[in-house]
C-alpha positions, 0 to 999 in steps of 0.5 A: 327570078328577075330582081330576086322575084320569080315569074312564071310565063309563056311567051311566043312571036305573033302577027299583029294587026299594023304592029307586024310581029311582035313577042307577047310575053304572058307573066303570072307572079305565082306558080298556080297562075292563078288572078290576072296575068300582065302581058308584055309585048315587045318588038324585039324580036331576038329578046327572049321574056327573062330579058322582058319582064327585066326591062318591064320591070324598070318602067313600072318603077318609073312609071310608078316614080312619075304617078306619084310624083303628079299626085304629090303635086311638083312634077304637074306644077314642072310640067305645066312651065313654058319651056321657052320661059325657063331660065337658061333656055331649053335644051337636053339634060346635060347640054352644054346649050 
């Protein structure tokens, strides 16, 4: 169970051209394994399937946030700004430079 939801998974380490060894997790959201699976791939060979699913679940939330923000267009307007013309200059968030 990951974040309160059950998944049925199969995982294997494979040798993939140009990527090398990767862990592939085939993930279903139902016990009958019906429908299209989600394929998750990581170079973290020591991670178990549960950790891979958990980390990708966080990523999906972030991806959806950005997709929704772009649809609302406020993020699209921000990404179109030239950072060199922004007040305060450029830098890392939280930096004092």
